[in-house]
C-alpha positions as a Markdown table, in Angstrom:
| # | Residue | x | y | z |
|---|---|---|---|---|
| 1 | Met | 3.8 | 12.3 | 29.7 |
| 2 | Ala | 0.4 | 11.6 | 31.3 |
| 3 | Thr | 0.3 | 8.6 | 33.7 |
| 4 | Asp | -3.5 | 7.8 | 33.4 |
| 5 | Leu | -3.1 | 4.0 | 32.9 |
| 6 | Thr | -6.7 | 2.8 | 33.4 |
| 7 | Val | -6.7 | -0.9 | 32.6 |
| 8 | Glu | -5.7 | -2.3 | 36.0 |
| 9 | Asp | -5.7 | -6.0 | 35.1 |
| 10 | Ala | -3.2 | -5.8 | 32.2 |
| 11 | Pro | 0.6 | -6.1 | 32.8 |
| 12 | Leu | 2.3 | -2.8 | 33.2 |
| 13 | Tyr | 4.1 | -3.0 | 29.9 |
| 14 | Gln | 0.8 | -3.4 | 28.1 |
| 15 | Arg | -0.7 | -0.4 | 29.9 |
| 16 | Ile | 2.3 | 1.7 | 29.0 |
| 17 | Ala | 2.1 | 0.5 | 25.4 |
| 18 | Arg | -1.6 | 1.3 | 25.2 |
| 19 | Arg | -0.9 | 4.8 | 26.6 |
| 20 | Leu | 1.7 | 5.4 | 23.9 |
| 21 | Glu | -0.6 | 4.0 | 21.3 |
| 22 | Asp | -3.3 | 6.4 | 22.4 |
| 23 | Met | -0.9 | 9.3 | 22.0 |
| 24 | Ile | -0.1 | 8.2 | 18.5 |
| 25 | Gly | -3.7 | 7.7 | 17.6 |
| 26 | Ser | -4.7 | 11.1 | 18.9 |
| 27 | Gly | -1.9 | 12.9 | 17.0 |
| 28 | Ala | 0.0 | 13.9 | 20.1 |
| 29 | Leu | 2.8 | 11.8 | 18.7 |
| 30 | Lys | 3.0 | 12.1 | 14.9 |
| 31 | His | 4.8 | 10.2 | 12.1 |
| 32 | Gly | 8.5 | 10.9 | 12.6 |
| 33 | Asp | 8.3 | 12.0 | 16.2 |
| 34 | Arg | 10.8 | 10.5 | 18.6 |
| 35 | Leu | 9.3 | 8.7 | 21.6 |
| 36 | Pro | 10.5 | 9.3 | 25.1 |
| 37 | Ser | 13.6 | 7.2 | 26.0 |
| 38 | Glu | 13.3 | 4.0 | 28.0 |
| 39 | Arg | 14.7 | 5.8 | 31.0 |
| 40 | Arg | 12.2 | 8.6 | 30.8 |
| 41 | Ile | 9.3 | 6.3 | 30.4 |
| 42 | Ala | 10.5 | 4.2 | 33.4 |
| 43 | Asp | 11.0 | 7.3 | 35.6 |
| 44 | Glu | 7.7 | 9.0 | 34.7 |
| 45 | Leu | 5.5 | 5.9 | 35.0 |
| 46 | Gly | 7.2 | 4.2 | 37.9 |
| 47 | Ala | 8.4 | 1.2 | 35.9 |
| 48 | Ser | 11.7 | -0.5 | 35.3 |
| 49 | Arg | 13.6 | 0.1 | 32.1 |
| 50 | Met | 13.0 | -3.5 | 31.1 |
| 51 | Thr | 9.2 | -3.0 | 31.4 |
| 52 | Ala | 9.6 | 0.2 | 29.3 |
| 53 | Arg | 11.6 | -1.7 | 26.7 |
| 54 | Gln | 8.9 | -4.4 | 26.6 |
| 55 | Ala | 6.2 | -1.7 | 25.9 |
| 56 | Leu | 8.3 | -0.2 | 23.0 |
| 57 | Lys | 9.0 | -3.6 | 21.5 |
| 58 | Ser | 5.3 | -4.5 | 21.5 |
| 59 | Leu | 4.5 | -1.3 | 19.6 |
| 60 | Glu | 7.4 | -2.1 | 17.2 |
| 61 | Arg | 6.1 | -5.6 | 16.5 |
| 62 | Arg | 2.8 | -4.1 | 15.5 |
| 63 | Gly | 4.4 | -1.6 | 13.2 |
| 64 | Leu | 3.5 | 1.5 | 15.2 |
| 65 | Val | 7.0 | 2.5 | 15.9 |
| 66 | Glu | 10.5 | 1.8 | 14.5 |
| 67 | Thr | 13.9 | 1.8 | 16.0 |
| 68 | Arg | 16.6 | 3.8 | 14.3 |
| 69 | Val | 20.0 | 2.6 | 15.5 |
| 70 | Gly | 21.9 | 5.2 | 17.5 |
| 71 | Arg | 18.9 | 7.6 | 17.4 |
| 72 | Gly | 16.0 | 6.1 | 19.3 |
| 73 | Val | 12.5 | 5.0 | 18.7 |
| 74 | Phe | 10.2 | 6.9 | 16.3 |
| 75 | Val | 6.6 | 6.9 | 15.3 |
| 76 | Ala | 6.4 | 4.8 | 12.1 |
| 77 | Arg | 4.6 | 5.8 | 9.0 |
| 78 | Pro | 0.9 | 4.8 | 9.2 |
| 79 | Leu | 0.1 | 1.6 | 7.3 |
| 80 | Ile | -2.0 | 2.1 | 4.2 |
| 81 | Glu | -4.9 | -0.3 | 4.1 |
| 82 | Lys | -6.5 | -1.9 | 1.0 |
| 83 | Glu | -9.9 | -3.6 | 1.2 |
| 84 | Ser | -10.3 | -6.6 | -1.0 |
| 85 | Arg | -14.1 | -6.7 | -1.2 |
| 86 | Thr | -14.6 | -3.9 | -3.7 |
| 87 | Leu | -12.9 | -2.9 | -6.9 |
| 88 | His | -11.5 | 0.6 | -7.0 |
| 89 | Gly | -8.7 | 2.3 | -9.0 |
| 90 | Phe | -5.6 | 3.2 | -7.0 |
| 91 | Thr | -6.5 | 6.9 | -6.8 |
| 92 | Ala | -10.1 | 6.3 | -5.6 |
| 93 | Glu | -8.9 | 3.6 | -3.1 |
| 94 | Met | -6.4 | 5.9 | -1.5 |
| 95 | Gln | -8.6 | 9.0 | -1.5 |
| 96 | Arg | -11.4 | 7.1 | 0.3 |
| 97 | Gly | -8.9 | 6.9 | 3.1 |
| 98 | Gly | -8.2 | 10.6 | 3.1 |
| 99 | Arg | -4.8 | 10.2 | 1.5 |
| 100 | Met | -3.1 | 12.6 | -1.0 |
| 101 | Val | -2.3 | 10.7 | -4.2 |
| 102 | Ser | 0.2 | 11.4 | -7.0 |
| 103 | Ser | 2.2 | 9.5 | -9.5 |
| 104 | Val | 5.5 | 9.6 | -11.3 |
| 105 | Val | 5.3 | 8.2 | -14.9 |
| 106 | Leu | 8.4 | 6.0 | -15.6 |
| 107 | Asp | 7.3 | 4.8 | -19.0 |
| 108 | Ala | 4.3 | 5.3 | -21.3 |
| 109 | Gly | 4.1 | 3.9 | -24.8 |
| 110 | Ile | 2.9 | 1.2 | -27.1 |
| 111 | Gly | 4.5 | -2.3 | -27.3 |
| 112 | Ala | 3.8 | -5.8 | -28.4 |
| 113 | Ala | 2.1 | -8.2 | -25.9 |
| 114 | Asp | 4.3 | -11.0 | -24.7 |
| 115 | Arg | 2.9 | -14.4 | -23.8 |
| 116 | Glu | 2.0 | -13.6 | -20.3 |
| 117 | Val | 0.2 | -10.4 | -21.2 |
| 118 | Ala | -1.5 | -12.0 | -24.2 |
| 119 | Arg | -2.8 | -14.8 | -22.0 |
| 120 | Ala | -4.1 | -12.4 | -19.3 |
| 121 | Leu | -5.9 | -10.2 | -21.8 |
| 122 | Asp | -7.2 | -13.0 | -24.1 |
| 123 | Ile | -5.4 | -11.6 | -27.1 |
| 124 | Thr | -2.8 | -13.1 | -29.4 |
| 125 | Glu | 0.9 | -12.5 | -28.8 |
| 126 | His | 2.4 | -9.4 | -30.4 |
| 127 | Thr | -1.0 | -7.6 | -30.3 |
| 128 | Leu | -0.3 | -3.9 | -29.6 |
| 129 | Val | -0.9 | -2.8 | -26.0 |
| 130 | His | -0.6 | 0.5 | -24.2 |
| 131 | Arg | 2.0 | 0.2 | -21.4 |
| 132 | Leu | 1.9 | 2.6 | -18.5 |
| 133 | Val | 4.5 | 2.3 | -15.7 |
| 134 | Arg | 4.1 | 4.6 | -12.7 |
| 135 | Val | 5.4 | 5.0 | -9.2 |
| 136 | Arg | 2.4 | 5.6 | -7.0 |
| 137 | Leu | 2.9 | 8.0 | -4.1 |
| 138 | Val | 0.7 | 8.4 | -1.1 |
| 139 | Asp | 1.2 | 11.5 | 1.0 |
| 140 | Ala | 4.3 | 12.2 | -1.1 |
| 141 | Glu | 5.9 | 8.9 | -0.2 |
| 142 | Pro | 6.4 | 6.1 | -2.7 |
| 143 | Leu | 4.1 | 3.1 | -2.0 |
| 144 | Ala | 4.0 | 1.0 | -5.2 |
| 145 | Val | 5.4 | 0.6 | -8.7 |
| 146 | Glu | 2.5 | -0.2 | -11.0 |
| 147 | Arg | 2.8 | -1.6 | -14.6 |
| 148 | Thr | -0.5 | -1.5 | -16.6 |
| 149 | Glu | -1.2 | -3.0 | -20.0 |
| 150 | Ile | -4.4 | -2.3 | -22.0 |
| 151 | Pro | -5.1 | -3.4 | -25.6 |
| 152 | Val | -4.7 | -0.5 | -28.0 |
| 153 | Ala | -7.8 | -1.6 | -29.9 |
| 154 | Leu | -10.0 | -1.0 | -26.8 |
| 155 | Ala | -8.7 | 2.6 | -26.2 |
| 156 | Pro | -7.0 | 4.2 | -29.1 |
| 157 | Ser | -4.7 | 7.2 | -28.2 |
| 158 | Leu | -5.3 | 6.5 | -24.5 |
| 159 | Leu | -1.9 | 7.7 | -23.4 |
| 160 | Asp | -2.4 | 11.0 | -25.2 |
| 161 | Lys | -5.6 | 11.9 | -23.4 |
| 162 | Thr | -4.3 | 13.2 | -20.2 |
| 163 | Asp | -1.3 | 13.5 | -17.8 |
| 164 | Phe | -1.3 | 10.2 | -16.0 |
| 165 | Ser | 1.0 | 11.6 | -13.3 |
| 166 | Lys | -2.1 | 13.5 | -12.0 |
| 167 | Asp | -5.2 | 11.8 | -13.5 |
| 168 | Ser | -7.0 | 8.5 | -12.9 |
| 169 | Leu | -6.7 | 5.8 | -15.5 |
| 170 | Tyr | -10.2 | 4.4 | -14.6 |
| 171 | Arg | -11.7 | 7.9 | -15.0 |
| 172 | Val | -10.3 | 8.2 | -18.5 |
| 173 | Leu | -11.4 | 4.7 | -19.5 |
| 174 | Arg | -14.9 | 5.5 | -18.2 |
| 175 | Asp | -15.4 | 9.0 | -19.5 |
| 176 | Glu | -13.5 | 8.9 | -22.8 |
| 177 | Tyr | -14.1 | 5.3 | -23.9 |
| 178 | Gly | -17.2 | 4.1 | -22.0 |
| 179 | Leu | -15.1 | 1.3 | -20.5 |
| 180 | Val | -16.2 | 0.5 | -17.0 |
| 181 | Pro | -14.1 | -1.9 | -14.9 |
| 182 | Thr | -16.6 | -4.0 | -13.0 |
| 183 | Glu | -14.8 | -7.1 | -11.8 |
| 184 | Ala | -11.2 | -8.2 | -11.2 |
| 185 | Glu | -9.2 | -11.2 | -10.1 |
| 186 | Glu | -6.1 | -10.5 | -8.1 |
| 187 | Thr | -3.3 | -12.6 | -6.7 |
| 188 | Val | -0.7 | -11.5 | -4.1 |
| 189 | Arg | 2.6 | -13.0 | -3.0 |
| 190 | Ala | 5.5 | -12.0 | -0.8 |
| 191 | Asp | 8.8 | -11.4 | -2.4 |
| 192 | Leu | 12.1 | -9.5 | -2.1 |
| 193 | Ala | 12.6 | -6.3 | -3.9 |
| 194 | Asp | 14.7 | -6.4 | -7.1 |
| 195 | Pro | 17.0 | -3.5 | -7.9 |
| 196 | Ala | 14.4 | -1.6 | -10.0 |
| 197 | Ala | 11.9 | -1.7 | -7.2 |
| 198 | Cys | 14.5 | -0.7 | -4.6 |
| 199 | Ser | 15.3 | 2.4 | -6.7 |
| 200 | Ala | 11.7 | 3.4 | -7.4 |
| 201 | Leu | 10.4 | 2.8 | -3.9 |
| 202 | Arg | 13.5 | 4.1 | -2.0 |
| 203 | Ile | 13.9 | 0.8 | 0.0 |
| 204 | Ser | 17.0 | -1.2 | 0.9 |
| 205 | Ala | 18.3 | -4.1 | -1.2 |
| 206 | Glu | 16.1 | -7.2 | -1.0 |
| 207 | Ala | 13.6 | -5.5 | 1.3 |
| 208 | Pro | 10.3 | -7.4 | 1.6 |
| 209 | Val | 7.6 | -6.4 | -0.9 |
| 210 | Leu | 4.2 | -7.6 | -1.9 |
| 211 | Arg | 3.6 | -8.4 | -5.6 |
| 212 | Phe | 0.1 | -8.0 | -6.9 |
| 213 | Thr | -1.2 | -9.3 | -10.3 |
| 214 | Arg | -4.6 | -8.2 | -11.4 |
| 215 | Arg | -6.9 | -8.9 | -14.4 |
| 216 | Thr | -9.8 | -6.4 | -14.7 |
| 217 | Phe | -12.9 | -7.1 | -16.7 |
| 218 | Asp | -15.9 | -5.1 | -18.0 |
| 219 | Gly | -19.5 | -6.0 | -17.4 |
| 220 | Ala | -19.5 | -8.5 | -20.3 |
| 221 | Gly | -16.5 | -10.3 | -18.7 |
| 222 | Cys | -14.0 | -9.1 | -21.3 |
| 223 | Pro | -10.5 | -8.3 | -20.0 |
| 224 | Leu | -9.7 | -4.6 | -20.0 |
| 225 | Glu | -6.3 | -4.4 | -18.3 |
| 226 | Tyr | -3.5 | -6.4 | -16.8 |
| 227 | Val | -1.7 | -4.9 | -13.9 |
| 228 | Arg | 1.4 | -6.0 | -12.1 |
| 229 | Ser | 2.3 | -4.0 | -9.0 |
| 230 | Val | 5.1 | -4.1 | -6.3 |
| 231 | Tyr | 4.1 | -2.6 | -2.9 |
| 232 | Arg | 6.3 | -1.7 | 0.0 |
| 233 | Ala | 5.6 | -4.3 | 2.7 |
| 234 | Asp | 6.4 | -1.9 | 5.5 |
| 235 | Ser | 3.7 | 0.5 | 4.5 |
| 236 | Phe | 0.8 | -1.6 | 3.4 |
| 237 | Thr | -1.8 | -3.9 | 4.9 |
| 238 | Met | -4.6 | -5.7 | 3.3 |
| 239 | Arg | -8.0 | -6.3 | 4.9 |
| 240 | Val | -10.2 | -9.2 | 3.7 |
| 241 | Arg | -13.8 | -9.9 | 4.7 |
| 242 | Leu | -14.7 | -13.6 | 4.9 |
| 243 | Thr | -18.0 | -15.3 | 5.3 |
| 244 | Leu | -18.5 | -18.8 | 6.6 |
| 245 | Thr | -20.8 | -20.8 | 4.3 |
| 246 | Lys | -23.0 | -23.5 | 5.5 |
| 247 | Ala | -21.9 | -27.1 | 4.9 |
| 248 | Gln | -23.8 | -28.7 | 2.1 |
């Protein structure tokens, strides 16, 4: 391990943490790689084991590494970032970040809209809607379970158009039906995973998750889809850009 710790003012544990972070950022240490032990870090960098432990803990708090009991400290899976300023479908959003995207279709069919769905889509209860439930994978790892509902009247035979384990729903809506999602309102809340989410996302019982609810509209302001998603909280981060408005 190189010992070029250049920021002289910072405490030693921060300099060690920064060096390890640089190794992760450069790819010298990749997702799943085991980090050097506390003893090795201490010996090679002339620090105490307590200082080495502080450095590793600071990286763990930031989600860069994870401790596996009895095995050591490993590079964590990189967090996947979602930007809230612009509207993109899941596929386009992830591909913009250079990620490999795929899906597993859990359910695809037509059903009657319940009260919640009807209210979200501005339709009457029991109106027929397409229902598409998918596990969304990024770099072959499950990130989210996504349940989408779209009025059948807007896109007849939608679910027969393509293989939605590979194709983008927004592409099909645009190219096959001339429906272009232009605006959305989205809410997010923290929650604990239910058994269905645990199974689909391969996470432990009652692991923390983020629940998203989204209504998407066309250019005329008419609802196109209602989406309810559950994201792994350990793999996902959201970035929001805020602007301070002048007081009136």
